[in-house]
GUGUDREN-641549 format. One line per 3 residues: number of its first residue (from 1); their letters; for each residue x negated, y negated, z of N, C-alpha, C. Coordinates in steps of 0.02 Angstrom, whole numbers. Each point is the difference from the previous one (the first is absolute). Example, Ala and Ser with C-alpha at 12.3 -4.5 7.8 and 13.67 -1.06 7.14 Angstrom:
<pts>
1	as	-660 284 390 45 -59 0 -45 -60 0; 18 -53 -36 -42 -59 3 39 -55 37
</pts>
This chain:
<pts>
1	mal	106 1466 1037 6 -68 -24 13 -2 -79; 51 -29 -19 18 -5 -65 -51 -30 -48; 0 25 -64 -51 -24 -44 39 -30 -61
4	wiw	-2 -60 -16 35 -30 -55 -42 10 -63; 33 21 -53 -41 8 -67 29 -65 -40; -41 -41 -13 19 -58 -45 -5 24 -73
7	tls	46 -20 -38 4 23 -65 7 -45 -50; -41 -4 -56 6 -45 -55 37 37 -51; 56 -23 -25 36 31 -48 5 -39 -68
10	ils	-2 28 -59 18 -33 -61 58 36 -29; 57 -32 -17 55 31 -33 15 -24 -63; 13 41 -45 24 -20 -69 68 29 -16
13	cfc	44 -41 -21 63 18 -17 16 -4 -77; 38 47 -25 20 -6 -69 69 37 -1; 39 -27 -58 66 25 2 4 55 -51
16	vsc	31 52 18 15 66 -45 77 0 15; 33 2 -57 76 13 -7 31 -46 58; -18 -57 4 29 -55 48 -10 31 72
19	gfk	-44 38 18 -27 16 57 -70 -21 18; -23 -1 61 -63 -23 14 -47 60 24; -61 8 -28 -49 44 27 -58 -44 27
22	vkk	-24 34 58 -47 -43 32 -63 42 12; -58 -21 -34 -64 35 10 -35 -38 54; -22 33 50 -28 -30 63 -76 20 9
25	lhf	-43 -42 -1 -71 16 15 -16 -36 67; -42 38 37 -11 -29 71 -68 24 23; -27 -41 43 -58 5 39 6 -3 74
28	esp	-25 40 41 15 -4 71 -64 -23 33; 3 -55 35 -54 -26 41 12 20 71; -48 21 39 2 13 71 7 -65 46
31	tel	-8 -62 -27 7 -56 40 39 -57 -43; 26 -46 32 38 -49 -27 -28 -34 -57; 36 -6 -57 -32 -30 -62 14 -77 7
34	nhl	-50 -44 -18 2 -71 11 4 -36 -63; -38 21 -54 -5 -35 -58 -2 54 -64; 20 -31 -54 -8 42 -65 -21 -46 -59
37	avn	-48 26 -42 -20 -35 -58 -11 50 -54; 17 -23 -61 -6 43 -64 -46 -30 -50; -44 42 -29 -42 -20 -51 46 9 -69
40	ndi	20 -55 -22 45 -4 -59 -30 35 -67; -64 0 -3 -34 27 -63 5 83 -2; -3 27 56 -6 76 0 60 28 46
43	gtv	26 -43 41 55 29 45 -25 21 68; -64 -1 17 -26 18 62 34 -41 58; 19 42 55 37 -33 56 -49 -1 58
46	ylg	2 -54 37 -45 -10 57 47 -16 56; -6 34 54 35 -11 64 -44 -16 56; 17 -54 43 -33 -23 59 48 22 57
49	avn	-25 41 47 40 24 54 -39 -10 62; 33 18 58 -33 2 64 -59 48 3; -56 -20 2 -65 44 2 -14 40 -58
52	ylh	35 -21 -58 -22 33 -67 9 -43 -61; -37 14 -48 14 -21 -71 11 65 -38; 48 -7 -49 11 56 -44 0 -26 -70
55	qlt	-26 45 -45 0 -13 -74 34 64 -35; 52 -22 -35 40 48 -31 8 -9 -81; 15 54 -34 19 -6 -70 65 -30 -6
58	kdl	17 -16 -64 65 -31 -14 53 48 20; -10 65 8 54 43 17 0 17 77; -36 -43 37 -10 -1 75 -35 67 24
61	kkq	-48 24 -40 -42 56 17 -65 -32 33; -17 29 60 -60 -35 35 -65 11 -40; -33 -53 -16 -72 12 -17 -48 -4 55
64	msv	15 -46 48 -50 3 58 38 -43 52; -28 11 61 18 -44 62 -61 -20 36; 3 -53 30 -52 -23 43 23 -20 71
67	etg	-32 21 49 18 -22 71 -34 -63 15; 39 -44 29 -21 -70 16 0 -16 74; 30 48 33 7 -10 80 24 71 28
70	pkk	9 0 64 -12 -49 49 -73 -15 16; -16 -54 20 -68 -22 24 -5 -39 62; -54 3 31 -2 -40 65 3 -80 -20
73	dnk	41 -30 31 16 -73 -10 35 -28 59; -3 -70 4 46 -34 42 11 -65 -29; 63 -29 -5 14 -54 -36 -37 -62 21
76	kct	-20 -1 62 -31 -64 33 -77 -1 -15; -31 64 -26 -70 2 -14 -19 -22 -76; -56 -22 -6 -25 -18 -65 -40 58 -28
79	ppi	14 22 -64 -46 53 -25 -69 -22 -16; -46 43 -5 9 73 10 12 17 76; 42 54 11 22 22 62 -61 42 37
82	esq	-30 -33 48 -61 35 35 8 10 70; -43 8 37 6 21 73 22 -55 45; -10 -70 -23 22 -54 32 75 0 4
85	cse	33 27 -52 75 0 -3 23 58 47; 14 -9 70 5 51 39 72 28 -3; 45 -41 -17 67 15 -5 22 33 -72
88	aal	-46 16 -36 10 31 -70 26 73 11; 49 10 -41 36 67 7 11 27 -73; 15 64 -10 21 25 -72 67 -37 -9
91	tnn	-2 -36 -62 59 -39 -19 16 12 -81; 63 12 -6 30 8 -66 -15 -59 -50; -18 13 -59 -10 -43 -60 58 -8 -44
94	snk	40 -50 10 53 -13 -47 -24 -32 -62; 23 20 -66 -18 -35 -56 25 -65 -8; -31 -57 -5 24 -66 2 -1 -35 -73
97	lll	-37 24 -45 -8 -22 -67 -30 57 -46; 36 18 -51 -25 39 -54 21 -20 -68; -58 -27 -26 7 -45 -67 -50 36 -49
100	ldq	26 10 -64 -45 19 -52 -23 -58 -49; -63 2 -7 -34 -40 -51 -19 36 -55; 43 8 -52 -9 47 -56 -52 -32 -48
103	ler	-8 -64 3 -50 -34 -45 -66 19 24; -13 1 63 -70 14 34 -6 71 21; 56 47 -12 3 72 16 -12 11 73
106	kvi	40 -44 47 -11 0 65 63 12 39; -4 27 64 58 -2 44 -21 -43 67; 38 -47 16 -8 -38 58 37 34 58
109	vcg	-24 9 54 30 34 62 -13 -37 61; 49 -19 35 -3 -34 63 42 35 52; -30 13 61 33 28 51 15 -37 58
112	slf	32 27 59 10 -36 57 -56 3 49; -44 53 -12 -60 1 39 -53 -48 -10; -43 -21 46 -53 -44 1 17 -65 -30
115	kgi	57 -27 32 13 -73 -21 28 -10 -69; 18 59 -32 27 -11 -68 -50 -8 -55; -66 33 11 -46 -7 -55 15 49 -50
118	csi	-26 -10 -65 23 34 -63 -62 31 -23; 17 47 -45 -52 45 -40 23 -2 -69; -52 18 -45 13 6 -70 -12 69 -24
121	rel	42 40 -38 -6 67 -15 9 9 -76; -28 51 -36 2 12 -71 74 14 -13; 19 -26 -58 71 9 -22 12 73 -24
124	eni	-46 32 -24 4 75 -23 -5 45 52; -38 -19 55 -15 45 56 -8 -42 72; 60 -2 30 2 -40 68 -48 26 45
127	knv	-30 67 -4 -49 13 45 -61 -36 1; -25 -28 -55 -55 -40 -12 7 -77 28; -25 -15 51 -2 -67 27 -57 -37 -34
130	tyy	12 -60 -34 -53 -43 -31 -12 -56 42; 42 -20 46 -20 -57 42 39 6 66; -41 -6 55 34 -4 69 -51 -28 54
133	vds	15 -43 31 -45 -40 47 44 -10 59; -18 30 58 30 -22 68 -31 -44 40; -49 -36 -23 -40 -48 42 0 -66 -22
136	gge	49 -21 -40 7 -59 -33 24 -56 44; 25 16 56 38 -49 50 66 -21 -26; 21 -60 23 71 -24 -12 12 -18 -71
139	ksf	-53 -18 -37 7 -7 -74 19 54 -42; -3 64 36 19 54 -39 66 28 23; 43 -34 46 58 33 24 53 -28 -46
142	vas	26 44 -39 46 -15 -51 68 9 16; 23 64 21 69 15 6 17 -9 73; 66 14 23 17 -9 65 -21 69 34
145	nde	-21 5 67 -15 56 33 57 25 43; 52 -33 -12 69 22 42 40 42 -51; 10 60 21 41 47 -41 72 -27 -19
148	tvs	23 -50 42 67 -16 -12 6 -71 -44; -56 -23 -13 -11 -67 -37 -16 19 -72; 38 -19 -49 -16 10 -73 -52 -42 -23
151	tvg	-30 25 -55 -55 -29 -43 12 8 -73; -4 -47 -39 13 5 -73 -65 -29 -31; -10 21 -59 -64 -13 -39 13 -5 -83
154	lit	-36 -43 -31 1 -7 -71 -71 -7 -31; -19 45 -43 -65 2 -30 12 -40 -70; -36 -53 -13 1 -36 -58 -66 -28 -24
157	sld	0 -30 -60 -67 -22 -28 -1 -78 -1; -60 -34 14 -12 -70 -7 -63 -14 -21; -4 -30 -60 -71 -4 -36 -32 52 -2
160	ekr	26 60 -25 -26 67 -8 -31 32 59; 28 -21 67 -21 27 56 65 23 38; -9 58 38 55 29 29 12 -27 75
163	llf	63 -17 16 16 -34 59 61 40 30; 3 -2 64 58 35 38 27 -51 39; 72 -8 -5 39 -43 34 41 38 55
166	vgk	-6 -18 58 28 36 62 46 -39 40; 56 33 18 49 -35 43 13 56 61; -5 -29 59 15 46 58 24 -40 59
169	gng	38 40 43 25 -32 59 -52 -10 51; 5 -34 51 -50 -9 54 19 41 59; -28 63 6 9 39 58 -36 -31 61
172	pnd	17 27 64 -35 -24 66 -74 1 -2; -27 49 -43 -74 13 -1 -30 -14 -65; 38 -37 -46 -23 -16 -68 -49 -63 8
175	ngi	-28 -21 -56 -45 -59 -4 40 -64 -20; 69 4 3 36 -60 -11 7 -17 -73; -39 23 -50 8 -18 -69 68 31 -29
178	iis	34 -44 -32 68 20 -25 -13 15 -75; -19 -50 -43 -20 9 -68 -67 -15 -14; -30 41 -51 -70 -13 -12 -12 26 -76
181	trq	-54 -30 -23 -33 29 -69 -63 27 14; -8 67 -16 -58 34 8 -44 24 -68; -56 -6 4 -38 14 -63 -18 78 1
184	lys	3 27 -62 -13 77 -8 -71 6 -31; -44 -40 17 -69 3 -30 -46 -32 53; -60 15 -12 -51 -36 44 -30 -55 -41
187	edg	-14 -63 39 -33 -54 -45 -15 -52 48; -65 -35 -11 -14 -56 34 0 9 81; -25 61 22 -2 19 69 64 19 30
190	kdi	55 2 -36 64 23 20 18 70 -19; 28 40 48 11 70 -13 66 12 -22; 11 63 -26 72 16 -22 43 -7 63
193	fet	62 -17 -14 57 -9 48 -8 -70 39; -55 -41 -2 5 -61 29 45 -43 -34; 21 -65 28 41 -46 -33 -39 -32 -53
196	ytd	39 -11 -55 -24 -27 -65 -45 -67 11; 30 -44 40 -30 -54 28 18 -4 69; -41 -46 47 21 -13 65 66 -23 12
199	sta	34 -30 -54 69 -35 4 56 44 -20; -16 62 -26 48 32 -34 35 52 56; 20 -27 54 35 39 51 48 -52 38
202	iks	59 25 22 40 -36 46 11 39 65; -14 -34 53 -11 31 62 55 -27 42; 41 48 40 47 -30 41 -29 -24 66
205	vyh	18 -58 20 -31 -27 64 34 21 59; 73 9 -3 31 27 67 35 61 -17; -29 53 16 36 63 -7 65 7 40
208	ssn	15 -36 39 53 12 51 61 -41 -35; -3 -40 -48 55 -38 -23 40 43 -57; -29 44 -38 36 41 -46 -43 55 -23
211	tqq	37 51 -27 -38 56 -36 20 12 -65; -49 33 -39 25 9 -73 -9 70 -17; 44 19 -46 0 72 -30 -1 -11 -82
214	fva	-50 10 -29 -9 -12 -71 38 60 -36; 31 -18 -54 35 48 -40 -32 12 -69; -33 -54 -32 -30 15 -68 -42 -61 -17
217	vfe	-41 7 -51 -39 -50 -26 -4 18 -81; 3 -50 -37 1 12 -79 -31 -65 -24; -14 -2 -69 -24 -54 -30 48 -18 -66
220	ydq	-3 -55 -17 48 -32 -62 -29 -58 -16; -17 4 -68 -31 -71 -28 -68 -13 34; -2 -55 24 -62 -21 36 -2 7 83
223	yvy	58 30 22 15 -3 69 -6 72 28; -7 9 70 9 54 43 49 -15 45; 50 50 6 48 -9 43 0 58 57
226	fif	26 -21 64 5 41 58 70 -2 16; 34 57 21 71 4 26 -15 25 71; 29 -31 48 -12 28 74 64 -23 38
229	nqq	11 42 58 47 -24 48 -32 -30 59; 25 -49 28 -31 -35 52 50 -2 62; -10 26 50 39 -7 62 -17 -56 42
232	ekq	40 -48 6 -16 -54 46 28 19 69; -48 -19 53 20 28 70 35 -55 34; 4 -65 -21 35 -54 37 34 -44 -50
235	pls	63 1 -7 45 55 18 -11 62 -40; 25 59 20 -9 62 -33 34 3 -64; -28 9 -55 26 3 -60 -46 23 -57
238	nrt	23 27 -58 -48 25 -55 19 -42 -64; -52 -13 -27 -9 -29 -69 -33 44 -51; 27 -2 -59 -40 32 -55 -27 -50 -39
241	lia	-70 -7 -11 -35 -49 -34 -35 25 -59; 1 -47 -50 -50 11 -58 -50 -52 -4; -61 27 -1 -56 -50 -3 -40 8 -65
244	rlc	-26 -58 -23 -28 -5 -63 -72 -44 -2; -48 29 -29 -61 -43 -10 -27 17 -68; -43 -54 -19 -34 11 -67 -53 58 11
247	krd	-4 40 -52 -52 56 8 -72 -30 2; -15 -51 -27 -68 -27 -4 -14 -50 49; 54 -15 48 -14 -45 53 -47 25 50
250	ahy	-55 -31 -1 -54 21 49 6 -23 71; 44 -42 13 14 -42 61 68 14 32; 44 31 -37 72 7 19 30 -63 7
253	ysy	-15 -52 -33 30 -70 -4 81 20 -32; 5 45 -34 61 9 -36 57 42 34; -20 20 56 39 51 41 72 -30 21
256	fem	53 33 -23 70 -28 12 48 54 15; 38 -8 48 45 55 19 70 -32 14; 46 42 -10 72 -22 5 33 60 16
259	nls	71 -7 20 50 54 12 28 32 -62; 0 68 -4 25 36 -53 71 26 32; 48 -20 -36 66 12 27 50 45 -40
262	cqd	31 51 30 53 35 -31 69 -11 35; 47 -19 -28 65 -16 32 61 21 -35; 57 13 48 60 5 -29 38 -56 29
265	vnd	73 4 -9 36 -55 30 4 -9 75; -14 60 26 0 4 76 -63 6 33; -52 28 -28 -57 19 38 -67 -22 -41
268	tyd	-55 -12 38 -65 -5 -31 -37 62 18; -29 35 -44 -35 61 13 -69 -27 14; -27 11 62 -53 -33 29 -67 43 -4
271	hch	7 71 -17 -62 33 1 -12 42 -70; -62 -16 -24 -11 34 -66 -42 65 12; 19 48 -35 -37 70 -3 -37 20 -50
274	svy	12 -20 -64 -39 14 -49 13 -40 -64; -46 -11 -47 13 -42 -59 -31 39 -58; 23 -21 -62 -25 27 -68 8 -58 -45
277	vtt	-60 -14 -38 -5 -54 -51 5 39 -69; 41 -29 -45 12 36 -61 27 -51 -51; -1 18 -58 42 -39 -53 67 29 -14
280	pge	56 -34 16 61 36 -1 20 10 -71; 46 52 -10 22 28 -60 44 -53 -36; 9 0 -63 47 -54 -37 61 -3 32
283	kla	35 61 13 72 -11 23 8 -35 66; -50 12 48 5 -33 61 -16 -75 -5; -49 -17 -34 -17 -77 -22 57 -31 -34
286	esi	37 32 -44 55 -25 -34 62 -11 46; 12 52 41 56 -4 45 -8 -60 51; -56 -14 25 -15 -58 48 -3 -58 -35
289	aqe	-24 -2 -62 7 -65 -40 67 -21 -12; 52 49 -12 71 -20 -12 34 -20 57; -29 11 65 26 -29 58 -19 -76 16
292	gqe	-52 -16 -30 -25 -65 -2 -20 -25 75; -31 45 35 -26 -14 67 -65 -21 -4; -18 -58 21 -63 -35 -1 -56 48 34
295	nst	14 24 62 -51 32 36 -10 70 -27; 26 25 -47 -15 61 -24 -3 8 -79; 6 -53 -37 -8 3 -68 -70 24 -23
298	vps	-13 53 -38 -55 21 -19 -15 -3 -74; -51 -48 -20 -19 -3 -73 -26 58 -28; 9 14 -59 -26 68 -34 -73 8 14
301	gdk	-11 56 24 -75 22 15 -29 -19 67; 45 -39 40 -25 -22 66 -1 53 55; -33 -6 49 -4 48 51 55 -12 52
304	vll	21 48 36 47 -9 61 -31 42 55; 22 -21 60 -17 27 58 65 42 25; -4 63 12 61 35 30 -20 20 73
307	alf	46 -19 48 -21 4 71 57 29 35; -23 49 49 55 32 41 -4 -37 67; 59 -18 27 7 -26 63 51 34 50
310	skf	-8 -15 61 49 24 47 27 -52 49; 51 22 38 23 -49 50 30 43 52; -18 -2 64 25 41 52 40 -50 50
313	nkd	65 16 11 43 -38 48 -8 29 67; -29 -30 46 -12 24 65 60 7 44; 50 -46 -16 63 -2 41 44 65 -22
316	sgs	7 14 -65 42 47 -28 -41 73 -10; -58 -4 -10 -46 53 -3 5 18 -78; 25 -40 -35 5 20 -79 -67 -18 -38
319	lks	-12 37 -51 -57 -7 -46 20 -16 -73; -27 -51 -36 16 -9 -71 -64 -13 -31; 4 28 -60 -66 -11 -42 22 -34 -71
322	alc	-50 -26 -33 16 -31 -60 -58 -4 -52; 14 0 -58 -49 -7 -55 7 -63 -35; -55 -46 3 6 -68 -32 -59 -10 -54
325	mfs	21 -42 -48 -46 -6 -56 -18 -75 -1; -67 -16 -9 -26 -61 -5 -38 -16 -67; 14 -52 -34 -41 -19 -61 -65 -28 28
328	lrh	-56 22 -26 -67 -23 23 -7 -71 -26; 27 -13 -60 -4 -66 -33 34 -52 41; 59 16 23 38 -35 45 -31 -19 69
331	lne	-28 54 28 -34 -1 61 -53 -47 -2; -41 0 -54 -57 -42 -9 22 -73 -7; 56 -6 -39 16 -75 -9 25 -23 73
334	kme	27 36 36 27 -24 65 -62 -12 45; -48 38 -5 -60 -14 43 -35 -64 -22; -5 -10 -66 -19 -64 -22 34 -54 19
337	eyr	66 0 3 42 -49 20 -9 -18 75; -5 49 39 -7 -13 80 -75 -27 4; -49 25 -42 -68 -26 16 0 -76 -19
340	eec	31 -12 -53 0 -79 -26 40 -40 57; 52 27 31 36 -33 48 -42 -10 63; -42 48 20 -34 -19 59 -64 -45 -23
343	ytk	-26 8 -50 -61 -42 -20 23 -74 -9; 60 -8 -26 18 -72 -7 49 -30 41; 24 33 56 52 -28 41 -18 16 66
346	tvq	24 -35 44 -5 17 79 55 34 17; -4 71 4 58 43 14 -28 63 42; -25 -32 61 -23 58 50 41 49 22
349	drf	62 -17 0 53 48 32 5 63 -41; -18 1 -62 5 60 -46 -63 35 -20; -57 -21 29 -61 30 -12 -46 3 64
352	ykp	-38 45 -2 -42 19 58 -71 31 -18; -38 10 46 -68 30 -10 8 77 18; -9 42 -47 -3 75 12 -44 25 50
355	fla	21 38 42 -53 33 50 -31 -48 38; 22 -59 -3 -32 -59 39 -75 -5 -17; -12 12 -63 -75 5 -28 -28 -74 -4
358	egs	-73 6 -8 -26 -62 -8 9 -32 -73; 6 -64 -11 6 -29 -55 31 -72 2; 20 -26 -55 25 -74 2 67 4 31
361	qac	26 -59 13 66 -11 33 55 24 -50; 56 20 28 51 30 -30 24 -41 -71; 19 -56 8 21 -38 -57 -14 -71 4
364	gtr	-3 -35 -56 -20 -71 -3 15 -26 -66; 2 -65 -8 14 -37 -56 -56 2 -55; 8 32 -62 -50 1 -53 31 -30 -52
367	qeg	-34 -8 -63 30 -23 -59 39 53 -33; 56 -17 -37 40 45 -30 -41 42 -52; 20 71 -9 -32 37 -46 -64 33 36
370	ask	-2 -5 70 -61 24 28 -5 82 -10; 60 34 4 6 70 -6 -27 26 -73; 18 -43 -51 -21 17 -73 -72 -15 -7
373	nfp	-22 -55 33 -72 -22 -3 -48 45 31; 32 38 53 -43 42 45 36 67 4; 2 38 -51 43 63 0 -21 45 55
376	cgs	-61 6 10 -30 39 53 -19 -37 67; 37 -55 6 -13 -37 66 -72 -40 -1; -12 -27 57 -67 -33 3 -5 -16 76
379	ehl	-61 -20 16 -22 -6 69 35 -59 33; 22 -50 -41 30 -55 20 73 0 5; 27 58 -20 73 17 -2 18 44 61
382	pyp	63 5 23 21 41 56 -18 78 -12; -35 32 35 -13 71 -3 -16 30 69; 5 66 5 57 38 -33 62 -27 17
385	lgs	53 18 -38 62 -36 2 59 50 1; 51 -18 44 59 52 0 60 -54 -1; 50 31 -26 68 -35 -4 59 48 30
388	tnn	42 -41 32 61 44 29 54 5 -52; -12 -26 -66 51 8 -49 4 76 -20; 65 17 -30 7 62 -24 1 8 -69
391	ivg	-26 53 -29 15 19 -71 41 57 7; 65 -1 -30 52 41 7 3 51 -68; 2 63 11 -3 43 -55 74 16 -23
394	kll	3 31 -53 68 37 -26 10 59 32; 58 6 35 28 59 33 18 53 -54; -25 58 -5 10 55 -48 41 62 34
397	lqk	-19 11 61 30 59 30 -1 -2 74; 54 22 38 8 1 71 15 74 20; -32 15 58 21 69 33 14 -11 69
400	kgm	44 38 31 12 -5 68 -27 69 38; -17 -9 60 -24 56 42 -63 39 -19; -43 -39 -36 -62 30 -15 -58 -55 -18
403	nlt	-56 22 5 -58 -49 -20 -32 26 -74; 7 -46 -50 -36 11 -57 -75 -22 6; -45 56 -8 -67 -9 24 -50 -4 -60
406	avt	8 23 -57 -47 7 -59 43 -12 -64; -38 -29 -48 37 -16 -59 -56 9 -59; 22 32 -53 -43 -5 -66 55 4 -51
409	vtv	-26 -31 -65 45 -15 -50 -23 27 -67; 42 14 -45 -16 19 -68 41 -28 -49; -17 -11 -59 43 -33 -53 3 46 -56
412	eng	62 20 -20 15 44 -48 51 -23 -49; -16 -7 -63 40 -17 -53 38 -70 16; -41 -43 31 25 -66 20 31 0 73
415	htv	14 56 28 37 -3 59 -48 9 61; 9 -31 53 -40 -3 59 28 46 52; -44 52 17 27 49 52 -49 0 60
418	afl	32 -10 57 -40 4 66 4 65 38; -50 22 30 4 64 47 -14 -26 67; 46 2 42 -7 -29 69 -9 62 52
421	gts	-49 -7 40 -7 40 53 32 -24 71; 25 45 33 42 -16 61 -30 23 60; 12 -29 60 -30 22 68 15 74 22
424	dgr	54 25 -23 24 71 5 -16 48 -46; -48 -16 -47 -32 50 -52 39 -1 -61; 36 -45 -13 33 12 -66 -31 -42 -58
427	ilk	18 17 -55 -21 -42 -58 62 -20 -38; 13 -64 -12 55 -22 -34 -21 -29 -75; 35 29 -53 -8 -22 -68 47 -61 -17
430	vfl	-24 -58 -9 52 -57 -10 -21 -32 -61; 56 -7 -38 2 -41 -66 5 -72 13; -53 -37 -14 3 -72 18 28 -47 -60
433	ntp	58 -22 17 36 -45 -47 45 -46 46; 35 -39 -35 47 -43 48 72 10 -29; 45 43 35 -16 25 71 -50 64 -4
436	tne	-34 14 52 -45 59 6 44 59 18; -22 54 -34 33 66 9 -54 59 28; 24 25 54 -40 56 27 25 72 -28
439	ysv	-55 33 -25 22 66 -20 21 49 58; 43 52 -17 29 45 45 -52 46 25; -60 12 -42 -46 44 22 -42 -29 53
442	rly	-10 40 54 -46 -20 51 -48 61 16; -61 -16 3 -48 48 12 -24 -7 71; -11 57 35 -19 -1 66 -76 34 14
445	lkr	-37 -44 37 -67 21 19 -1 16 74; -27 57 26 4 12 67 -74 13 29; -4 -11 61 -60 13 39 10 68 37
448	fl	-37 54 -15 15 61 30 -32 18 60; 34 38 46 -30 19 61 -31 72 -9
</pts>
């Protein structure tokens, strides 16, 4: 039986006499790698893998590894797994969340075993577990316990307390919670990983109507954002959505979602694979401003969202991918415009209740200015709220015959440079301007047999 060796590689390129030399550092894992996190202070690398956690130096030398599985489990059983779970069997543990809390010197780790419960480990030594409880019941089920369903998380502060925002799809044996805010402290009878309040969770009522695959979560200004793909089953279609809520909203009154769209003249790219939030370099911002396009103008110092999309044509079998850019300021302005429209007008056809969640009716007539007067929503206003309107990004790059699957960005001397990962193991180096230029250099990463 073949054994795949999963390899993490870091490649650094530098020009010598107009040629390229590549220094390659690598670490080999015996199982599939799921997640990567880096301590930016000292460069320590953390890897979440199937049945393992790895802690590496900045040069990818192994400091230590910890086995997290396989262990006896069954997706239908509630932990702790004891004799009453007669169908329990040795089950692999996929890493679902790997988050660094550098402020508190902690590593948050969640796996697919035991209904997606989480643990806390020391930042300097992942072998030391500082918190783990497997008897907390449903309130402690954080991640998806389905290996094929993604989970995303964000650690942030609110009133000097640490919180964890989580987004996950609803697998067939999950608890139905799609988005939640978890506390990373014990207080007032509530344990670590319980929801911040009883209202800081959105639960899907009907699993059969659609499924979600989360791509990312990030914060900007007073808001937390989630990006996810949602596959509608009737009729069969995919939407990429961006959801926003106020960070200090303890009831999710402010939850609002809408379509995130990347288009060219012929196609709409309907599946998002990866995003990156950054401040664009001066040259990119200037070139966009010169074009005068409202949906992509970026005021100086503002953040942008760079997103990778794909489109698969079932009839022809063709695959296309694209990189689009969204101004976060413009995105927020559109969300406020649509909130105000729903609050003050009867426009039921463009608004709906996400996940068929409980809350007030979809839209209704309120006084003008309701969105400004209640920037984080209110119990008397529609919530949670979804819109079928699109926010369309600025198309920067298109590729045929491949999936663009990962993106990171750096700014050098005012120029914005993106590194794009592909589904066939390549890394593309792209100079972001208008028009966008792709460098001729392509680096290849391989999975070795």
